[in-house]
N, C-alpha and C positions, 0 to 999 in steps of 0.2 A: 461511445467515441464522441469526440470533442467537434464542434463546426463553427463556422464563423461566417457571417455575411460579407462578401466581397464585392457585390455589385447588386444595385436596386434600379429598377427601371419602371417609371410609372408612365401609364398610356390610356387616359381617361378618354374614352370616347362614346358617342351616343349609338346605343345597339339597339336593334330591333329585338323583342322579347316576345315569347309566346309561340303556340302551334296553330291557332286556328284562328277566324274571323273574331270570334267573342273574346279572345285573350291577349290579341296583337296589342302590343304598347313598345313603347321606345324608353330607354331609360341610360342614365350616365353608367357606364359599366369601368371597372378598371381592369385593362388587359395587358396590364405589366407582368413583370417578373421578377423574380429574386434568385440571385446565384449564392449558392454556399459553397464552401470549402471544408472537408474534413482533415482530421490531423494530418493523413496521410499524402494531402495534396490534390485528391480528386475533387472536381467542382461538379457540380449539379445545379442545373437552371430548372427552377420549379416556377411555372406560370400561377398568376394570383388569383385567376378566375377559371372555375372548372364549369362547361357547359352541358346542361342534359335536357334534351326535347325543348330547347328555347328558354327554358329558365338556367338561370347562373347562380351559382356561389361563389362568392370572394372573399379570398383573406384580407383584411385589413389590418395594416401594422401602424399604430398612431405614431410612433417613433422608431424609426429602423435603428438608429443608432444605439439608443438604451435597449432595443431588441437585442442587436448583436452583440453587444457586452453581456446581457443576460444568458444568451445561447452560449458564449464562449467558456462559461465557468459551468455549465453542466455537462454531464455524462450521458448521452441520449443514444437509444436505440439509433444503428445504422438507417441511412435511409433504404427503403424496399424501392428497388426501381421503377416497380409496376405502380406503385402507390405514391409517390413523391408528395403529392397535393395534399392528401390526408396527413401524411407524416406533419407537413409543416403547419396544417390547419390545427392538428393536436397542440404542437408547441406554442402557438400563438395564444390560442385558448389557455393555455396553461398560465404564459407569461402576463396575458390580460388578468386573470384571476389572482395572480400574485400582487400585481399593481393595484388592485381594488381594495386588496388586505392592508396597504401600507398605510 
């Protein structure tokens, strides 16, 4: 399946992290999203940060335009509607590794 990025929203905010008095902190967190469209015209909006028990995991894309061009050339597995964050995280990791090799 081919995909392309059709929208990117950045929303960096100061967030409270941690779950207890000893580990509470604040951090700047990217709460934005990215919207991808498949070759059939179906769009999927994916949040860039996944929260779990006060901890966060963020997908950072240094150059969204280059990533979109790279993604459009790939034939990738369809987005699993239950796990779209992991789908994007895996692709961005693959993209980053290829950029390091160049």
